[in-house]
C-alpha angles and dihedrals in degrees: 000000000000128000089252091054088051093054093041100060139026120264118258110260120247118255090252091057100048092101086075090068088063099039093099101028092119095253124136088259085070094067117097109240089200097061095095094056118107118218115251094245093052127086126205112249094241097041114149117238108225122210109231098197129085114295096235112186102225135154124221129024123019116265111246103224089181095061121127119265123259139307088047114097091243090051092052088049090050091053091049090050095052088051107259113173122234092259094053093041088059092041094054099024095088094212129122115238136176088247135045136218116009092347089057090045090051088056091051091049094050092050088052093050089051089054095044115032092185089056090071093059090050112117109216128199120282094249131048105246093213098054107003086237092296090136085067089062095053092100091048091051094045089051091054092049091052093046094049096045100037097100093037124102109233144140101182137045137193117201119209123182132195112207124180111257095229092058092049091049095048092045092050090050095050093039096051095043101039107015127086119273112269095022113157117254117245098250093053093045093045092053092049091051091053091046092052090049094049091045091057091053101041123052121223096004118145132197122227142178098224142020095020122174090230131023112210113201120191127193106205090195096060098016086232117158121208120188115207111198105211118220126249126227129216124191122209149129129255134202115202106210099181138052127239094045119122122215095234134017114294115207119228111268091216101052097016090235098307090118100189110123097350115141094187093070097022089242094302094113089222129116088206120030092220133047131171086243095060097035088061101023101050090060093052092041091058093043093050096037088236132163100228147327140235123206125217117188133184089246126314140257124221121267092256094044122096121215113214137155113062091341135239117298115241144167120220115208112204113199126218099351115190089195119047105176121066137145104265091197091059092045092049089051093048090049091051093048097046094044097038111159092015106063143351130198134201145163094045119179138157114263140157141247093275090070089060088064093044095056094043092051097042111103103200126182112245130209121216143184117210136181125198139163135237122207093211107016116195120219122308096254092051092050093048092048092050094051092045091053089071095058108114093008121135110227130214106221122188110200104278118249092238091064101028091103091066105023128068110258102241140123121266128194111218127173128227103218101189144337129208150141093059112185133179126208105181102283096354122087127194130187142158122238135186114202144161124286111277098029116145100224100185090056090051084068106038101025095223090250093314096313088120117056124218106022136158088253089058094045095047091038096226141085121282126198119202113225101183144341131209128189104224101181142352106213099220136113 
């Protein structure tokens, strides 16, 4: 093709551009699909204006949603028109009156009616939009609280209220937009109203934010009142004078504590009839008319180990006590009398939950007396030297086989602080040892097949059999 031919006619379109030849061919494809769209900044001529406030069904004059906030007279009138109850009118009105609460709101309402005669004929919604008429239920709630707490020993209460989120959100929106600045939120005002009602009915009661005697939980949706009796805590020390007594309840292995129809435990649900927990706790449970107890000790000894000396620190948690004030000396005497030759308690005092954490976290050194036997004991000097050689030694202790089912299998380093009072009785040897918290003392003697290194068995190069072990002191407090 010549240059003249090129200038005289249009170049043939590429294959990808052939669609342009049909773009105006009169087919449906030639219609612009975007013609019906309206620009963002344009408004259809017949567009409907939607009201963005609450659709209150009212009769009479139109509500002025642009009215100034309270305490302006128009703001008070607006709150009346939207249906605020007398209590909420006083709460958000921001004006001082000779009365408070509903009586104060009634005075504000009367003043507004005097200023605007038409306002009095205005028919508001059925429910107050700021509280849904919950303030009218205060007396009912107070009565329920008094009924449920009347037979309970208490001196302090804590009030907890559950309010639907949509009510809180709507109340906050109206109050912040139309109420006086600094108006109390509904939840705080409602709680105060209940506290005031309870205080009038109960002499000497106090309201606290932590560690109450009773926790009062109120559901505003159902008006249900739940009274949670908080536990009491008693600190003390116990001495376990007999063997074969576990520290806490031990459920029956056969029925797993279910008790019903179990011959193995004679329907007690317990593997052992006695425990330190129940020997102490049952007396307290009866005295305080409580549901149950929990026992928190500073460590624990084996079932076959006595705990002597000053005793082991503990905290007894008494659950749902109907009586909260008793003479601890009398209870202590009752426990020591009923559990004679089994346990003995001392140093009782009232405490709180924080002491449970303290005694659980305290790692106190402990002193023990232990007696064991040797099949072929060497001479006395050799035995004494072998035992004394372990004083001040740090042991490597693999988790003993006897507790491996409930403890992680790992190595622990524990120090033997001191050894003294070594005594020999033919084939029986007895000595006292002070060691770090968490030391497996029986394994210090017999080595648990080499899982504790070093041990008396390894030093003497023969098997040792532990006869008994006593805790002599727990070096705490």
